[in-house]
C-alpha positions in Angstrom: 15.3 16.6 7.9 17.4 13.5 6.9 15.8 10.4 5.6 16.8 8.6 8.9 15.2 11.4 10.9 12.0 11.1 8.9 11.8 7.4 9.4 12.4 7.9 13.2 9.6 10.4 13.2 7.3 7.9 11.5 8.1 5.3 14.1 7.4 7.7 16.9 4.0 8.7 15.4 3.2 5.0 15.1 3.9 4.5 18.8 1.8 7.6 19.7 -1.1 6.4 17.5 -1.2 3.1 19.4 -2.5 5.1 22.4 -4.4 7.9 20.8 -5.6 7.2 17.2 -5.6 10.0 14.6 -9.3 9.3 14.0 -10.1 10.5 17.6 -8.1 13.7 17.0 -10.0 14.3 13.7 -13.4 14.3 15.5 -12.5 17.6 17.1 -12.0 19.2 13.7 -15.7 18.7 12.7 -14.9 18.4 9.0 -18.0 18.7 6.8 -18.7 16.4 3.8 -18.0 17.9 0.4 -15.3 20.3 1.4 -11.8 20.6 -0.1 -9.1 20.0 2.5 -5.3 20.6 2.4 -3.1 18.5 4.7 -0.2 20.9 4.7 2.9 19.2 6.1 1.2 15.8 5.8 4.3 13.9 7.0 3.6 10.2 6.5 0.0 10.8 5.8 -1.4 9.5 9.1 -4.5 11.7 8.8 -5.3 11.2 5.1 -7.6 8.2 5.5 -9.7 10.0 8.1 -9.8 13.2 6.1 -11.0 11.2 3.0 -13.7 9.6 5.1 -14.8 12.9 6.6 -15.0 14.8 3.2 -16.8 11.9 1.5 -17.1 11.2 -2.2 -17.9 14.8 -3.1 -15.0 16.3 -1.2 -11.3 16.5 -2.1 -8.2 16.0 0.1 -4.8 17.3 -1.0 -1.5 16.4 0.7 1.6 18.6 0.7 5.0 18.3 2.3 8.5 19.5 1.6 10.1 16.1 2.3 10.0 13.7 -0.6 9.7 10.7 1.7 6.6 12.2 3.2 4.9 12.3 -0.2 6.1 8.7 -0.8 4.6 7.4 2.5 1.4 9.3 1.9 1.0 8.0 -1.6 1.6 4.4 -0.4 -0.9 4.9 2.4 -3.6 6.2 0.0 -3.0 3.4 -2.5 -3.4 0.9 0.4 -6.5 2.4 1.9 -8.1 4.0 -1.2 
């Protein structure tokens, strides 16, 4: 995917998330505290904040993606939200 295509995807996700938040989708996963979780194909990291909250301080969240911009966006998001 081109950088422009990735940025367009990020915008589309942002619009979708206005109507149906990632946090609501995460509830269905029933993630337990303390687990290790891999967000494979993390994209812009829109689920990372929720994953971190779900696994708690004793859990671990890993993000992986083939696109370098995805990792950049994910890293920035985690730096912003902790």
